N, C-alpha and C positions, 0 to 999 in steps of 0.2 A: 737953361734950365727952365724957362718959360715955356720955351716950347714943347719940349718933355712933358711936363706936367699939362698942358695941352692936350698932347696924344695920348695922353693916361686919361682922362675927361672926356675925352671920343671915345677911347674905347670901352669906360664903364657905362657913355649912356647908348651907344650902339646897340647891343642886343635887344634893349629893351622896344628902342626904334623899328627893330626888327621882327621882334621876337612874335607879336602881335599875330595870333591866328584870325583868319576870317570865316573861317567855317569847320565843322570836325566831321570825320567820317567814323561810322556805326556800322559793325558788320554783326547781323542778326542772323543766328544761325539754328535752325531749326533740326533738331534733334535726330540720330536715325535716319529712317530713308532707305527705299529700295528693298534690298534684299533684308533688310535688318527692319523688322516692323518694332522695335523695343518692344516697353510690355504690354501685354492683351489685360485685357480690363475683365473686371467679376462675369459683367455680360455681355454672352456670344455678339449680340447685335449691336454691339458698341465699335465705335473707329480702335482701330488700331493706336498706337501712341503716336504714329512716325504722323498717323495722318492729324491728329491732335495739334502736335507741334506747329506742322505749318499753317495748319487754319490760326492756330494766336498769334505767330510772327509774320504771318502777312497781315494780320488786322492790328497788330502792332506797329509796324512797317507801316501801315496807313493811315494810322493815326501821326504820325512822324510827316507824313505828306500833307496831311490834309492842316496841320493846325501849326508847324515849324518850318523855319527857313534856312539856309546856311547850315541845313546837315545831310549830307552825303551817306544815304544808305546802301550797305552791298549785303547783300542775300548770299549763306553759303549753298543754300538751292531752292530754288522756288518752284520744285515738281516734287512727283515720288522717284528721284533718284538717291544716290547712296553717297555722297564724299567721301572720301576715307578720314580719319581723325587727322592723318599728315596733310593730306589734303584741307582739309579747314582752319590751320594752322596756318601752312603756307600762305592760302587766300588773305588771313587776313593781315598778317607779316606783308606779304606783298604790296598792299594798299596802303599802306601805312595808317592801318587804322587807330583812332584816338578810343575805342570802346571795341568790346565784344561780349554779348548780350547771347548765351545758347540758352535755347528752349527745350524744357522736356516735362514730363507728366512722371510720378512715380508709381514704384509697388513696394509693396511688404508680404511677408507671410500671415502677417497678422492683421484681420479684413477690416480691424476695428481704427487703425492706424490711420489717421487723417491729418491733412493741413499742408502747408508750402513752406520751401525751405529756398534760401538763395546760398550759394556756394562759390566759396571764393579760392585761391591758391593758399594765399597764408594772413593772419591778419598784421604782420609787417606791412603788408599793401595798403596804406589810410584811405586811398581813392575807392580801391575795390569795397572795402568793410561798408565804407559811406554812399557809397551806391547799394552796394547789399541789402542796409539798412531801411534805405531808403521804399527799397521795392520792398522790402515787407512788412514794413509801416503802411502803406499802399494797400496790399494784398490783405492786409486787414483790416484798414479803415473804409477802403473807396468799395473792395469787391466782398466785404464779408469773411476771407476764412480765419480759419485758425493757422496763424504763424510759429512753427517750428521755430523760426529763429537762421541765424545767422551760421554755417559750417564752414569748414579749412580743412586740409589736409588731415592732420592732426585728431578732425573730429570725425572726419570717415575713415581713417585708419590706410588712407591710400592715395596717391595726384589724380586727378583730372588733367589727360593732358592738353586739352583745348583750353586751360588755364596756367598750365605751368611753364606752356612753350610759346605762347603768341605773346608779343612783345608791349602791350598795351593793359590798359585798364580791364581787366575781364569777370564777368559773373555769371555763373549755368543756375538758373532758375528751375525749379521743381515745383508745377502748379497745383499739385495735387496727386493724391492717391487712387488709379485706376483700380486698386485692390478693394477700396472699402466704397459701397454701394450707392449712399448716396452724392459721394464726391465725383464717382464715376457717371454717374445721373449726371450732376450738374457740368461737368467737363464735357460731354456731350450732347450739349443743348447752345445753341448759338449766341444765346442772350448769355449764357458764363465764359463763353469765348469772347465776345465781347468787352465783358466787363473785368476780367483778367489783363484782357490786351490793354484796356483803355490805364488801368491799375500801373502795366508794365511803364506805360508810354507818359504818366503823372509824375514818376517817380522816375524816371530821366531825366524828363524836363525840370522837373523841378534841380539835380544833381546838375547838369548843365547850365542852366543860369544861376546857376552861385558860381559854378567851378570855372567858367569864362565870361565873366562879367562888361568884359570887351567886346562879345558877339550877340549882336542883336539875334535872337532866335524866333521871337515870337510874331507871328503872320498878324497882319492889321485884319480887324475884322469886317465882314463885309459892312457897308449902310444899312439901314434898315429898310429903306427901301427895297435894292436891292435884293437881298436878303429873302424879302417877303416872296420875289418871284421868280428867284434865281435858285439853281444850288452853286456852291463854292466852287464846284470843279467844274460844270462843265455848260454853266449859265444860259440852262437851258428854265422855260417856263414850270410851273409844278400844276401839276392837276387838282382843284380844289377838293379841299377835303372838308366833309360836311359838319365834322364834329368840331373844326374850328370855326365859333361863330364871333366872337367878341373882334373889336377894334384890333387888340393888341396881344400878343403871345409871346412866352418867354421861346426862344430856340436854343435847345437843347445838346443835340446830336443827331451826326446822319450814320447810316448801315447801307452794306451792301444787300443783306437781305432784310425782307422785314422781319421786325422785333413785336413780340405780343406786349401791346401799351399798358396789360394791366399785370405785364409779370414783372418777377423779384427786381430788374432793372430800377424802374421806378417806383416802385411801392412806397418808398420814403419819402416821396414828393410831398403827399398831400395835397395836390393837384391833379385833374386828371388829364393825360395823355393824348395827343393826337398824331397821327402816320400822317404824314404826306408821301404819294408815291411821284419821283419828279421825272420828265420827261425827258430821259439824257441817255445819251450812251454811255456817261461817264461809269467809273465805278461805283462810286455812292448814290443809290438810286433811291434813299429814301430818307426824311427830315422828319424831326420828331419836335414837337410844342407843347410846352407844358403851357397849362391855364388858359382861360380866357378872358378881356378887360375891356372896361369901356375906358379906359383913358391910361397913358404912357406911365402916368405917376404910380398908380394902380399896380401895374404890373411891376414897376421898379421894387415895390415893397417887399413883392415875394423873390424876385431874383437872387436877393443874397441869401434868402433861404436854399433856392433851388439849387445852387453855386456852394453852399455847403452840405450839402447832401449826394456830392459827389460831380456833377454837371461844372466843373470849374470853369468851363471856357462860352455857357450859356450869355446868351445876351437877348434883350428886348427886342421885339420886331413890328412893324406893323402889316396886320393882316388886309388883304383886299377886301 
């Protein structure tokens, strides 16, 4: 009986010792593509939905690459191709993904309709509901968009194939309405795409850190000395920026293309923003710094305010 009790105890303990995940897999699906343009903007000079979806998807994945570890990203497409819905589902299931996030832009016959939506298959999936709610919260607070909430098959009165037949927690996000003039203009700016991708990233990061407490996701920030003179991805020196004159500054983000330092992305910070171009062949070629400070203590006083205004990964660096 003692032997049987020991084996039974071992059986109970074994799953806990072997079921711990070391990393997760997320499939990022840029909707439409190729011969399927998706929705078209009210402005004929704007990009088609398929192009916007891909830009936001790549920026979202770029933020994951830059700030997280132990996350494997699988894209359903990285160019202007058109995987069928079956192919997207099969790809996600074949890599045994933990999460599936499909990125789209919306349209409506009423040009006044605007806002973001996050779609799930059913409210019976608590994880999908929680992830979708987190996304809508970030779209509203971080991106300053009007949230139209979380919607399921009953709300839509139809199922979405990529959510119904994938075997993992999945959501489909609508980043805005291309038929609304103001929203279409926003979607067609690099800064707007950056902010939406950043909101997606923050929602995803917040969700997975709660859902997988045993996995370390956050990359260690570079030391102030190295951050001042090198990019996080290429290790190359940065060109001096004449607008950064203080001894210390707050590094807030990086980007692939130059952003307007006086644009909407930075207007709520309350301090001036300077941009540095990095001498690098890496993807992220521009780094942004908020404020100029004579001491580290002075910079630290503003750091919390900067983080609360949407740049949670900001940190103080010493400038040369």
